[in-house]
C-alpha positions as CSV (number, residue, x, y, z in Angstrom):
1,M,0.0,-0.1,0.2
2,E,1.4,3.5,-1.0
3,E,1.2,6.3,1.5
4,N,0.5,9.7,1.6
5,N,3.4,11.6,2.1
6,S,1.6,14.2,4.2
7,Y,0.5,11.8,6.4
8,K,3.9,10.2,6.6
9,D,5.5,13.1,7.4
10,R,2.9,13.5,10.6
11,R,4.4,10.3,12.0
12,R,6.3,10.8,15.2
13,F,7.8,7.4,15.1
14,P,8.8,5.1,12.3
15,R,6.8,2.2,11.5
16,L,8.6,-1.0,10.8
17,P,7.4,-4.6,9.8
18,S,8.0,-6.8,12.8
19,Q,7.9,-10.7,14.0
20,V,5.8,-9.2,16.7
21,Y,2.2,-10.9,17.4
22,Y,-0.7,-9.3,19.3
23,R,-3.7,-10.6,21.0
24,I,-6.9,-8.2,21.9
25,G,-8.6,-8.4,25.3
26,K,-9.1,-11.1,27.5
27,S,-10.2,-13.7,25.0
28,Q,-8.7,-17.0,23.9
29,S,-8.3,-16.0,20.3
30,L,-5.1,-17.1,18.8
31,R,-2.2,-14.5,18.4
32,Q,-2.0,-12.5,15.0
33,R,0.8,-11.1,13.5
34,V,1.4,-7.5,13.7
35,S,1.5,-5.6,10.4
36,N,3.8,-3.0,11.3
37,I,4.9,-1.5,14.7
38,S,6.5,1.7,16.3
39,L,6.8,2.9,19.6
40,G,3.8,4.8,19.4
41,G,1.5,2.2,18.1
42,L,0.7,-0.6,15.7
43,R,-1.2,-1.6,12.4
44,I,-3.2,-4.7,12.2
45,Y,-5.9,-6.4,10.3
46,S,-9.1,-7.8,12.1
47,D,-12.4,-9.3,11.4
48,T,-13.6,-7.3,14.6
49,R,-14.7,-3.5,13.9
50,W,-14.0,-1.0,16.9
51,D,-15.1,2.3,17.2
52,I,-12.6,5.2,16.8
53,D,-11.3,6.3,20.0
54,E,-12.1,3.0,21.7
55,E,-9.6,1.6,24.0
56,V,-8.4,-2.0,24.0
57,E,-6.3,-4.2,25.9
58,L,-3.6,-5.6,24.2
59,E,-0.8,-8.4,24.8
60,L,2.1,-8.0,22.7
61,H,4.2,-11.3,21.9
62,F,8.2,-10.9,21.0
63,P,10.3,-13.6,19.0
64,N,12.3,-14.1,22.2
65,G,9.2,-15.7,24.0
66,F,8.6,-12.5,26.1
67,F,4.7,-11.2,26.2
68,G,3.5,-7.8,28.1
69,K,0.2,-6.5,28.5
70,G,-1.3,-2.8,28.2
71,S,-3.6,-0.7,26.5
72,A,-4.2,1.1,23.2
73,R,-6.7,3.3,21.4
74,V,-8.3,2.9,17.9
75,V,-7.1,5.8,15.7
76,W,-7.9,4.9,12.5
77,I,-10.4,1.8,10.6
78,K,-10.8,1.2,7.3
79,E,-12.9,-1.2,5.9
80,L,-11.5,-3.7,3.4
81,P,-12.7,-5.6,0.3
82,P,-14.3,-9.2,0.6
83,D,-11.4,-10.8,-0.7
84,S,-8.7,-9.1,1.4
85,G,-8.4,-11.8,4.2
86,A,-9.5,-9.5,7.0
87,S,-12.7,-7.5,7.1
88,Y,-10.8,-4.2,8.6
89,D,-7.3,-2.4,8.4
90,L,-6.8,-0.7,11.8
91,G,-4.4,1.9,13.6
92,L,-3.6,1.6,17.2
93,E,-1.9,4.2,19.6
94,F,-0.3,2.7,22.7
95,L,-1.7,4.2,25.7
96,E,0.1,2.2,28.7
97,F,2.3,-0.5,28.9
98,P,4.9,-1.4,31.5
99,D,8.5,-0.1,31.0
100,E,9.8,-3.7,30.2
101,V,7.2,-4.0,27.4
102,I,8.6,-0.7,25.9
103,K,12.3,-1.9,26.4
104,E,11.3,-5.2,24.8
105,L,9.6,-3.3,21.8
106,T,12.9,-1.0,21.7
107,K,15.1,-4.1,21.1
108,A,12.5,-5.7,18.6
109,L,12.5,-2.5,16.4
110,K,16.2,-2.5,16.5
111,N,16.6,-6.1,15.0
């Protein structure tokens, strides 16, 4: 997907593809791979629709086995065509994560 330069210029943190996985909420749903991630948030594909500004509990699972929980806020959502493999493309902004999760994310982004 090609990005609009004006949107790209507004980003405070660079987005990178990653080997990080996520799980939303307390559900027993399978972990899903993050599309891209930064120190400010992440982009995911999902079949669940949330509202803009809705807060979600989020688990992040790192390649080395470490995982941590925190909260994020839906900042944008885009409905995808029926043959896309997911119903929605979402952008989440991190709200609150323990320091050890941020340290692990920083390490993962350097790799």
